[in-house]
N, CA, C and O atoms as a Tinker XYZ file with bonds, in Angstrom:
   428  protein
     1  N      0.847000   -1.165000    0.000000    73     2
     2  CA     0.000000    0.000000    0.000000    64     1     3
     3  C      0.898000    1.235000    0.000000    63     2     4     5
     4  O      1.854000    1.320000    0.771000    81     3
     5  N      0.585000    2.171000   -0.856000    73     3     6
     6  CA     1.328000    3.427000   -0.923000    64     5     7
     7  C      0.358000    4.575000   -0.624000    63     6     8     9
     8  O     -0.481000    4.911000   -1.460000    81     7
     9  N      0.471000    5.178000    0.568000    73     7    10
    10  CA    -0.458000    6.250000    0.935000    64     9    11
    11  C     -0.495000    7.397000   -0.070000    63    10    12    13
    12  O     -1.516000    8.077000   -0.181000    81    11
    13  N      0.590000    7.629000   -0.804000    73    11    14
    14  CA     0.612000    8.712000   -1.787000    64    13    15
    15  C     -0.441000    8.488000   -2.878000    63    14    16    17
    16  O     -0.863000    9.440000   -3.534000    81    15
    17  N     -0.865000    7.242000   -3.073000    73    15    18
    18  CA    -1.860000    6.929000   -4.103000    64    17    19
    19  C     -3.296000    7.189000   -3.653000    63    18    20    21
    20  O     -4.222000    7.055000   -4.453000    81    19
    21  N     -3.496000    7.555000   -2.400000    73    19    22
    22  CA    -4.826000    7.839000   -1.877000    64    21    23
    23  C     -5.033000    9.348000   -1.815000    63    22    24    25
    24  O     -4.114000   10.096000   -1.481000    81    23
    25  N     -6.246000    9.788000   -2.139000    73    23    26
    26  CA    -6.546000   11.224000   -2.184000    64    25    27
    27  C     -6.878000   11.770000   -0.797000    63    26    28    29
    28  O     -7.494000   11.089000    0.023000    81    27
    29  N     -6.453000   13.018000   -0.551000    73    27    30
    30  CA    -6.869000   13.745000    0.650000    64    29    31
    31  C     -8.288000   14.239000    0.411000    63    30    32    33
    32  O     -8.596000   14.749000   -0.666000    81    31
    33  N     -9.148000   14.092000    1.405000    73    31    34
    34  CA   -10.501000   14.651000    1.332000    64    33    35
    35  C    -10.695000   15.603000    2.507000    63    34    36    37
    36  O    -10.296000   15.291000    3.629000    81    35
    37  N    -11.303000   16.759000    2.259000    73    35    38
    38  CA   -11.522000   17.706000    3.356000    64    37    39
    39  C    -12.407000   17.081000    4.436000    63    38    40    41
    40  O    -13.373000   16.384000    4.127000    81    39
    41  N    -12.075000   17.332000    5.688000    73    39    42
    42  CA   -12.890000   16.857000    6.805000    64    41    43
    43  C    -14.056000   17.821000    6.951000    63    42    44    45
    44  O    -13.855000   19.021000    7.132000    81    43
    45  N    -15.256000   17.306000    6.873000    73    43    46
    46  CA   -16.456000   18.128000    6.873000    64    45    47
    47  C    -16.563000   18.975000    8.139000    63    46    48    49
    48  O    -16.444000   18.466000    9.254000    81    47
    49  N    -16.787000   20.262000    7.950000    73    47    50
    50  CA   -17.002000   21.166000    9.071000    64    49    51
    51  C    -15.742000   21.662000    9.761000    63    50    52    53
    52  O    -15.825000   22.380000   10.758000    81    51
    53  N    -14.553000   21.284000    9.234000    73    51    54
    54  CA   -13.295000   21.693000    9.858000    64    53    55
    55  C    -12.401000   22.296000    8.770000    63    54    56    57
    56  O    -12.055000   21.611000    7.807000    81    55
    57  N    -12.030000   23.559000    8.913000    73    55    58
    58  CA   -11.203000   24.233000    7.931000    64    57    59
    59  C     -9.741000   23.805000    8.038000    63    58    60    61
    60  O     -9.191000   23.749000    9.138000    81    59
    61  N     -9.109000   23.503000    6.903000    73    59    62
    62  CA    -7.680000   23.202000    6.874000    64    61    63
    63  C     -7.303000   21.823000    7.390000    63    62    64    65
    64  O     -6.139000   21.579000    7.709000    81    63
    65  N     -8.281000   20.911000    7.478000    73    63    66
    66  CA    -7.995000   19.551000    7.946000    64    65    67
    67  C     -8.497000   18.565000    6.895000    63    66    68    69
    68  O     -9.621000   18.677000    6.404000    81    67
    69  N     -7.641000   17.597000    6.558000    73    67    70
    70  CA    -7.931000   16.619000    5.512000    64    69    71
    71  C     -7.683000   15.213000    6.036000    63    70    72    73
    72  O     -6.950000   15.017000    7.005000    81    71
    73  N     -8.306000   14.236000    5.379000    73    71    74
    74  CA    -8.186000   12.847000    5.816000    64    73    75
    75  C     -7.987000   11.940000    4.611000    63    74    76    77
    76  O     -8.512000   12.200000    3.528000    81    75
    77  N     -7.215000   10.862000    4.815000    73    75    78
    78  CA    -7.081000    9.779000    3.836000    64    77    79
    79  C     -7.534000    8.506000    4.526000    63    78    80    81
    80  O     -7.016000    8.155000    5.586000    81    79
    81  N     -8.489000    7.817000    3.941000    73    79    82
    82  CA    -8.876000    6.507000    4.451000    64    81    83
    83  C     -8.021000    5.480000    3.716000    63    82    84    85
    84  O     -8.126000    5.333000    2.498000    81    83
    85  N     -7.175000    4.771000    4.462000    73    83    86
    86  CA    -6.277000    3.803000    3.844000    64    85    87
    87  C     -6.849000    2.390000    3.863000    63    86    88    89
    88  O     -6.388000    1.536000    3.106000    81    87
    89  N     -7.835000    2.125000    4.704000    73    87    90
    90  CA    -8.459000    0.818000    4.697000    64    89    91
    91  C     -8.938000    0.371000    6.054000    63    90    92    93
    92  O     -8.680000    1.004000    7.078000    81    91
    93  N     -9.646000   -0.743000    6.029000    73    91    94
    94  CA   -10.128000   -1.385000    7.253000    64    93    95
    95  C     -9.793000   -2.864000    7.140000    63    94    96    97
    96  O    -10.084000   -3.503000    6.129000    81    95
    97  N     -9.183000   -3.398000    8.184000    73    95    98
    98  CA    -8.694000   -4.764000    8.172000    64    97    99
    99  C     -9.144000   -5.451000    9.456000    63    98   100   101
   100  O     -8.664000   -5.104000   10.536000    81    99
   101  N    -10.057000   -6.420000    9.363000    73    99   102
   102  CA   -10.584000   -7.143000   10.532000    64   101   103
   103  C    -11.080000   -6.179000   11.604000    63   102   104   105
   104  O    -10.877000   -6.411000   12.796000    81   103
   105  N    -11.731000   -5.098000   11.179000    73   103   106
   106  CA   -12.268000   -4.124000   12.120000    64   105   107
   107  C    -11.323000   -2.994000   12.477000    63   106   108   109
   108  O    -11.764000   -1.968000   12.995000    81   107
   109  N    -10.026000   -3.157000   12.212000    73   107   110
   110  CA    -9.051000   -2.094000   12.471000    64   109   111
   111  C     -9.090000   -1.100000   11.320000    63   110   112   113
   112  O     -9.011000   -1.488000   10.155000    81   111
   113  N     -9.211000    0.179000   11.648000    73   111   114
   114  CA    -9.270000    1.245000   10.643000    64   113   115
   115  C     -7.912000    1.929000   10.585000    63   114   116   117
   116  O     -7.315000    2.228000   11.619000    81   115
   117  N     -7.427000    2.176000    9.368000    73   115   118
   118  CA    -6.143000    2.839000    9.159000    64   117   119
   119  C     -6.369000    4.063000    8.269000    63   118   120   121
   120  O     -7.064000    3.986000    7.256000    81   119
   121  N     -5.775000    5.187000    8.661000    73   119   122
   122  CA    -5.922000    6.394000    7.866000    64   121   123
   123  C     -4.859000    7.416000    8.220000    63   122   124   125
   124  O     -3.983000    7.168000    9.048000    81   123
   125  N     -4.953000    8.563000    7.580000    73   123   126
   126  CA    -4.035000    9.669000    7.831000    64   125   127
   127  C     -4.844000   10.951000    7.969000    63   126   128   129
   128  O     -5.932000   11.085000    7.410000    81   127
   129  N     -4.292000   11.876000    8.717000    73   127   130
   130  CA    -4.870000   13.205000    8.878000    64   129   131
   131  C     -3.799000   14.215000    8.495000    63   130   132   133
   132  O     -2.622000   14.027000    8.803000    81   131
   133  N     -4.207000   15.279000    7.827000    73   131   134
   134  CA    -3.293000   16.396000    7.547000    64   133   135
   135  C     -3.966000   17.664000    8.039000    63   134   136   137
   136  O     -5.080000   17.993000    7.630000    81   135
   137  N     -3.264000   18.382000    8.934000    73   135   138
   138  CA    -3.747000   19.674000    9.412000    64   137   139
   139  C     -2.793000   20.740000    8.903000    63   138   140   141
   140  O     -1.580000   20.638000    9.084000    81   139
   141  N     -3.342000   21.755000    8.272000    73   139   142
   142  CA    -2.527000   22.877000    7.834000    64   141   143
   143  C     -2.094000   23.696000    9.045000    63   142   144   145
   144  O     -2.684000   23.582000   10.120000    81   143
   145  N     -1.069000   24.518000    8.873000    73   143   146
   146  CA    -0.579000   25.368000    9.963000    64   145   147
   147  C     -1.740000   26.150000   10.574000    63   146   148   149
   148  O     -2.543000   26.750000    9.860000    81   147
   149  N     -1.817000   26.133000   11.897000    73   147   150
   150  CA    -2.879000   26.833000   12.603000    64   149   151
   151  C     -4.168000   26.039000   12.726000    63   150   152   153
   152  O     -5.144000   26.530000   13.292000    81   151
   153  N     -4.186000   24.808000   12.200000    73   151   154
   154  CA    -5.389000   23.984000   12.246000    64   153   155
   155  C     -5.678000   23.464000   13.648000    63   154   156   157
   156  O     -4.777000   23.337000   14.476000    81   155
   157  N     -6.947000   23.166000   13.899000    73   155   158
   158  CA    -7.373000   22.591000   15.182000    64   157   159
   159  C     -8.372000   21.485000   14.884000    63   158   160   161
   160  O     -9.204000   21.611000   13.986000    81   159
   161  N     -8.281000   20.399000   15.647000    73   159   162
   162  CA    -9.182000   19.277000   15.444000    64   161   163
   163  C     -9.462000   18.590000   16.773000    63   162   164   165
   164  O     -8.539000   18.241000   17.509000    81   163
   165  N    -10.729000   18.401000   17.073000    73   163   166
   166  CA   -11.130000   17.626000   18.244000    64   165   167
   167  C    -11.384000   16.202000   17.781000    63   166   168   169
   168  O    -12.327000   15.942000   17.034000    81   167
   169  N    -10.535000   15.279000   18.230000    73   167   170
   170  CA   -10.722000   13.871000   17.905000    64   169   171
   171  C    -11.636000   13.270000   18.958000    63   170   172   173
   172  O    -11.330000   13.300000   20.150000    81   171
   173  N    -12.744000   12.732000   18.516000    73   171   174
   174  CA   -13.772000   12.282000   19.437000    64   173   175
   175  C    -13.470000   10.977000   20.146000    63   174   176   177
   176  O    -12.558000   10.234000   19.785000    81   175
   177  N    -14.266000   10.733000   21.158000    73   175   178
   178  CA   -14.162000    9.517000   21.947000    64   177   179
   179  C    -14.706000    8.346000   21.131000    63   178   180   181
   180  O    -15.721000    8.475000   20.446000    81   179
   181  N    -14.031000    7.215000   21.208000    73   179   182
   182  CA   -14.476000    5.995000   20.544000    64   181   183
   183  C    -14.334000    4.837000   21.519000    63   182   184   185
   184  O    -13.522000    4.890000   22.442000    81   183
   185  N    -15.119000    3.802000   21.315000    73   183   186
   186  CA   -14.961000    2.587000   22.107000    64   185   187
   187  C    -13.880000    1.741000   21.426000    63   186   188   189
   188  O    -14.131000    0.631000   20.956000    81   187
   189  N    -12.688000    2.299000   21.391000    73   187   190
   190  CA   -11.563000    1.678000   20.693000    64   189   191
   191  C    -10.273000    2.302000   21.204000    63   190   192   193
   192  O    -10.275000    3.413000   21.735000    81   191
   193  N     -9.189000    1.589000   21.041000    73   191   194
   194  CA    -7.865000    2.168000   21.267000    64   193   195
   195  C     -7.495000    2.896000   19.985000    63   194   196   197
   196  O     -7.602000    2.331000   18.897000    81   195
   197  N     -7.062000    4.143000   20.103000    73   195   198
   198  CA    -6.641000    4.918000   18.939000    64   197   199
   199  C     -5.148000    5.198000   19.060000    63   198   200   201
   200  O     -4.682000    5.701000   20.082000    81   199
   201  N     -4.403000    4.867000   18.008000    73   199   202
   202  CA    -2.959000    5.092000   17.979000    64   201   203
   203  C     -2.639000    6.082000   16.869000    63   202   204   205
   204  O     -3.159000    5.974000   15.759000    81   203
   205  N     -1.777000    7.050000   17.180000    73   203   206
   206  CA    -1.365000    8.064000   16.208000    64   205   207
   207  C      0.161000    8.122000   16.183000    63   206   208   209
   208  O      0.803000    8.074000   17.233000    81   207
   209  N      0.739000    8.224000   14.993000    73   207   210
   210  CA     2.183000    8.373000   14.833000    64   209   211
   211  C      2.409000    9.516000   13.856000    63   210   212   213
   212  O      1.946000    9.463000   12.716000    81   211
   213  N      3.125000   10.559000   14.301000    73   211   214
   214  CA     3.331000   11.753000   13.477000    64   213   215
   215  C      4.415000   11.479000   12.445000    63   214   216   217
   216  O      5.566000   11.207000   12.789000    81   215
   217  N      4.028000   11.555000   11.166000    73   215   218
   218  CA     4.967000   11.324000   10.072000    64   217   219
   219  C      5.780000   12.568000    9.748000    63   218   220   221
   220  O      6.948000   12.476000    9.369000    81   219
   221  N      5.146000   13.750000    9.903000    73   219   222
   222  CA     5.882000   15.003000    9.708000    64   221   223
   223  C      5.107000   16.152000   10.321000    63   222   224   225
   224  O      3.886000   16.094000   10.469000    81   223
   225  N      5.837000   17.191000   10.674000    73   223   226
   226  CA     5.233000   18.400000   11.219000    64   225   227
   227  C      5.325000   18.465000   12.734000    63   226   228   229
   228  O      5.924000   17.607000   13.382000    81   227
   229  N      4.709000   19.513000   13.281000    73   227   230
   230  CA     4.689000   19.687000   14.736000    64   229   231
   231  C      3.431000   20.431000   15.145000    63   230   232   233
   232  O      2.841000   21.181000   14.367000    81   231
   233  N      3.041000   20.199000   16.391000    73   231   234
   234  CA     1.850000   20.825000   16.928000    64   233   235
   235  C      1.679000   20.450000   18.380000    63   234   236   237
   236  O      2.654000   20.257000   19.107000    81   235
   237  N      0.415000   20.348000   18.802000    73   235   238
   238  CA     0.118000   19.989000   20.182000    64   237   239
   239  C     -1.068000   19.032000   20.217000    63   238   240   241
   240  O     -1.943000   19.065000   19.351000    81   239
   241  N     -1.075000   18.173000   21.248000    73   239   242
   242  CA    -2.200000   17.292000   21.527000    64   241   243
   243  C     -2.513000   17.441000   23.017000    63   242   244   245
   244  O     -1.713000   17.061000   23.871000    81   243
   245  N     -3.681000   17.997000   23.313000    73   243   246
   246  CA    -4.071000   18.309000   24.699000    64   245   247
   247  C     -2.989000   19.120000   25.414000    63   246   248   249
   248  O     -2.705000   18.875000   26.586000    81   247
   249  N     -2.384000   20.086000   24.710000    73   247   250
   250  CA    -1.389000   20.967000   25.317000    64   249   251
   251  C      0.023000   20.420000   25.355000    63   250   252   253
   252  O      0.946000   21.146000   25.725000    81   251
   253  N      0.225000   19.149000   24.980000    73   251   254
   254  CA     1.563000   18.536000   24.945000    64   253   255
   255  C      2.147000   18.694000   23.547000    63   254   256   257
   256  O      1.450000   18.479000   22.556000    81   255
   257  N      3.421000   19.070000   23.460000    73   255   258
   258  CA     4.061000   19.215000   22.161000    64   257   259
   259  C      4.204000   17.866000   21.466000    63   258   260   261
   260  O      4.547000   16.863000   22.092000    81   259
   261  N      3.936000   17.858000   20.157000    73   259   262
   262  CA     4.176000   16.692000   19.321000    64   261   263
   263  C      4.991000   17.135000   18.117000    63   262   264   265
   264  O      4.902000   18.282000   17.680000    81   263
   265  N      5.781000   16.219000   17.589000    73   263   266
   266  CA     6.614000   16.508000   16.415000    64   265   267
   267  C      6.802000   15.215000   15.643000    63   266   268   269
   268  O      6.283000   14.171000   16.039000    81   267
   269  N      7.545000   15.279000   14.538000    73   267   270
   270  CA     7.814000   14.088000   13.736000    64   269   271
   271  C      8.307000   12.961000   14.636000    63   270   272   273
   272  O      9.197000   13.152000   15.465000    81   271
   273  N      7.715000   11.790000   14.460000    73   271   274
   274  CA     7.988000   10.556000   15.197000    64   273   275
   275  C      7.405000   10.534000   16.609000    63   274   276   277
   276  O      7.709000    9.623000   17.380000    81   275
   277  N      6.575000   11.517000   16.966000    73   275   278
   278  CA     5.838000   11.433000   18.227000    64   277   279
   279  C      4.719000   10.403000   18.062000    63   278   280   281
   280  O      4.186000   10.220000   16.967000    81   279
   281  N      4.375000    9.743000   19.150000    73   279   282
   282  CA     3.283000    8.772000   19.145000    64   281   283
   283  C      2.297000    9.133000   20.239000    63   282   284   285
   284  O      2.672000    9.713000   21.258000    81   283
   285  N      1.053000    8.794000   20.029000    73   283   286
   286  CA    -0.006000    9.092000   20.981000    64   285   287
   287  C     -0.961000    7.912000   21.013000    63   286   288   289
   288  O     -1.349000    7.396000   19.965000    81   287
   289  N     -1.341000    7.485000   22.206000    73   287   290
   290  CA    -2.327000    6.426000   22.374000    64   289   291
   291  C     -3.499000    6.981000   23.155000    63   290   292   293
   292  O     -3.324000    7.570000   24.222000    81   291
   293  N     -4.696000    6.792000   22.619000    73   291   294
   294  CA    -5.923000    7.178000   23.319000    64   293   295
   295  C     -6.623000    5.915000   23.764000    63   294   296   297
   296  O     -6.870000    5.018000   22.958000    81   295
   297  N     -6.943000    5.840000   25.038000    73   295   298
   298  CA    -7.680000    4.700000   25.578000    64   297   299
   299  C     -9.146000    4.797000   25.171000    63   298   300   301
   300  O     -9.625000    5.881000   24.837000    81   299
   301  N     -9.846000    3.698000   25.196000    73   299   302
   302  CA   -11.275000    3.743000   24.869000    64   301   303
   303  C    -12.004000    4.787000   25.719000    63   302   304   305
   304  O    -11.804000    4.881000   26.930000    81   303
   305  N    -12.857000    5.567000   25.046000    73   303   306
   306  CA   -13.639000    6.568000   25.748000    64   305   307
   307  C    -12.939000    7.899000   25.955000    63   306   308   309
   308  O    -13.485000    8.778000   26.622000    81   307
   309  N    -11.734000    8.074000   25.398000    73   307   310
   310  CA   -11.038000    9.353000   25.524000    64   309   311
   311  C    -10.857000    9.998000   24.155000    63   310   312   313
   312  O    -10.774000    9.309000   23.138000    81   311
   313  N    -10.799000   11.307000   24.143000    73   311   314
   314  CA   -10.564000   12.077000   22.931000    64   313   315
   315  C     -9.374000   12.988000   23.147000    63   314   316   317
   316  O     -8.739000   12.953000   24.201000    81   315
   317  N     -9.070000   13.807000   22.146000    73   315   318
   318  CA    -7.938000   14.725000   22.251000    64   317   319
   319  C     -8.201000   15.953000   21.379000    63   318   320   321
   320  O     -8.786000   15.846000   20.301000    81   319
   321  N     -7.764000   17.115000   21.856000    73   319   322
   322  CA    -7.799000   18.339000   21.064000    64   321   323
   323  C     -6.403000   18.532000   20.503000    63   322   324   325
   324  O     -5.441000   18.677000   21.258000    81   323
   325  N     -6.288000   18.534000   19.189000    73   323   326
   326  CA    -4.979000   18.712000   18.565000    64   325   327
   327  C     -4.949000   20.009000   17.777000    63   326   328   329
   328  O     -5.965000   20.463000   17.249000    81   327
   329  N     -3.760000   20.596000   17.712000    73   327   330
   330  CA    -3.542000   21.820000   16.938000    64   329   331
   331  C     -2.179000   21.721000   16.277000    63   330   332   333
   332  O     -1.313000   20.969000   16.725000    81   331
   333  N     -1.994000   22.493000   15.199000    73   331   334
   334  CA    -0.741000   22.400000   14.463000    64   333   335
   335  C     -0.043000   23.744000   14.373000    63   334   336   337
   336  O     -0.663000   24.765000   14.075000    81   335
   337  N      1.262000   23.729000   14.637000    73   335   338
   338  CA     2.097000   24.920000   14.477000    64   337   339
   339  C      2.517000   25.032000   13.017000    63   338   340   341
   340  O      2.532000   26.121000   12.441000    81   339
   341  N      2.857000   23.887000   12.428000    73   339   342
   342  CA     3.147000   23.799000   10.993000    64   341   343
   343  C      2.193000   22.731000   10.460000    63   342   344   345
   344  O      1.421000   22.157000   11.229000    81   343
   345  N      2.235000   22.466000    9.190000    73   343   346
   346  CA     1.421000   21.370000    8.667000    64   345   347
   347  C      1.869000   20.091000    9.364000    63   346   348   349
   348  O      3.067000   19.819000    9.449000    81   347
   349  N      0.925000   19.309000    9.858000    73   347   350
   350  CA     1.263000   18.080000   10.582000    64   349   351
   351  C      0.465000   16.920000    9.981000    63   350   352   353
   352  O     -0.714000   17.060000    9.656000    81   351
   353  N      1.140000   15.761000    9.841000    73   351   354
   354  CA     0.503000   14.591000    9.254000    64   353   355
   355  C      0.746000   13.348000   10.111000    63   354   356   357
   356  O      1.836000   12.777000   10.073000    81   355
   357  N     -0.241000   12.930000   10.871000    73   355   358
   358  CA    -0.132000   11.644000   11.574000    64   357   359
   359  C     -0.865000   10.535000   10.814000    63   358   360   361
   360  O     -1.861000   10.781000   10.134000    81   359
   361  N     -0.357000    9.325000   10.944000    73   359   362
   362  CA    -1.090000    8.139000   10.519000    64   361   363
   363  C     -1.782000    7.621000   11.775000    63   362   364   365
   364  O     -1.251000    7.752000   12.878000    81   363
   365  N     -2.965000    7.033000   11.611000    73   363   366
   366  CA    -3.678000    6.550000   12.788000    64   365   367
   367  C     -4.238000    5.147000   12.556000    63   366   368   369
   368  O     -4.483000    4.712000   11.431000    81   367
   369  N     -4.424000    4.473000   13.681000    73   367   370
   370  CA    -4.993000    3.133000   13.707000    64   369   371
   371  C     -6.078000    3.128000   14.782000    63   370   372   373
   372  O     -5.823000    3.529000   15.917000    81   371
   373  N     -7.272000    2.683000   14.441000    73   371   374
   374  CA    -8.357000    2.564000   15.393000    64   373   375
   375  C     -8.586000    1.071000   15.611000    63   374   376   377
   376  O     -9.014000    0.359000   14.702000    81   375
   377  N     -8.297000    0.607000   16.820000    73   375   378
   378  CA    -8.371000   -0.812000   17.162000    64   377   379
   379  C     -9.628000   -1.059000   17.978000    63   378   380   381
   380  O     -9.675000   -0.684000   19.149000    81   379
   381  N    -10.647000   -1.679000   17.398000    73   379   382
   382  CA   -11.909000   -1.845000   18.115000    64   381   383
   383  C    -11.762000   -2.782000   19.302000    63   382   384   385
   384  O    -10.938000   -3.696000   19.293000    81   383
   385  N    -12.563000   -2.542000   20.309000    73   383   386
   386  CA   -12.593000   -3.407000   21.478000    64   385   387
   387  C    -13.362000   -4.670000   21.107000    63   386   388   389
   388  O    -14.407000   -4.604000   20.460000    81   387
   389  N    -12.848000   -5.793000   21.512000    73   387   390
   390  CA   -13.510000   -7.068000   21.228000    64   389   391
   391  C    -14.001000   -7.682000   22.531000    63   390   392   393
   392  O    -13.380000   -7.532000   23.583000    81   391
   393  N    -15.110000   -8.364000   22.439000    73   391   394
   394  CA   -15.621000   -9.071000   23.605000    64   393   395
   395  C    -14.815000  -10.371000   23.775000    63   394   396   397
   396  O    -14.189000  -10.825000   22.818000    81   395
   397  N    -14.817000  -10.966000   24.953000    73   395   398
   398  CA   -14.097000  -12.238000   25.142000    64   397   399
   399  C    -14.546000  -13.310000   24.151000    63   398   400   401
   400  O    -13.723000  -14.106000   23.698000    81   399
   401  N    -15.829000  -13.345000   23.807000    73   399   402
   402  CA   -16.330000  -14.329000   22.848000    64   401   403
   403  C    -15.712000  -14.114000   21.469000    63   402   404   405
   404  O    -15.381000  -15.084000   20.787000    81   403
   405  N    -15.550000  -12.854000   21.047000    73   403   406
   406  CA   -14.923000  -12.563000   19.762000    64   405   407
   407  C    -13.470000  -12.995000   19.770000    63   406   408   409
   408  O    -12.977000  -13.511000   18.767000    81   407
   409  N    -12.773000  -12.795000   20.879000    73   407   410
   410  CA   -11.372000  -13.189000   20.976000    64   409   411
   411  C    -11.213000  -14.700000   20.856000    63   410   412   413
   412  O    -10.244000  -15.167000   20.257000    81   411
   413  N    -12.163000  -15.491000   21.424000    73   411   414
   414  CA   -12.102000  -16.940000   21.337000    64   413   415
   415  C    -12.214000  -17.414000   19.899000    63   414   416   417
   416  O    -11.557000  -18.381000   19.514000    81   415
   417  N    -13.035000  -16.745000   19.099000    73   415   418
   418  CA   -13.228000  -17.139000   17.700000    64   417   419
   419  C    -12.062000  -16.710000   16.825000    63   418   420   421
   420  O    -11.839000  -17.306000   15.772000    81   419
   421  N    -11.316000  -15.696000   17.231000    73   419   422
   422  CA   -10.216000  -15.175000   16.413000    64   421   423
   423  C     -8.977000  -16.062000   16.499000    63   422   424   425
   424  O     -8.123000  -15.999000   15.615000    81   423
   425  N     -8.858000  -16.872000   17.523000    73   423   426
   426  CA    -7.645000  -17.674000   17.737000    64   425   427
   427  C     -7.529000  -18.834000   16.785000    63   426   428
   428  O     -6.562000  -19.592000   16.850000    81   427
């Protein structure tokens, strides 16, 4: 998979923020976000573990500085307010919570 082959689409209702949907694999969602300089985005709460890895740029997540190669993990039920000092591009993974019964069938 080459992310460069996927188109950026504007995130509805948010100026200067774009998203690439890279796919969904066994319930895990993979994508990218691009925020232009000065952008702000509230990432909502999900019943899932959310992982973010900054590929380039710098900004803040809940007031903490982030930069290229920073990583962020959100536990189920938590969100984050992110902002960008320069254009910032993280890749993200949304890992859904599975019930014990689902885990038994996956083995």
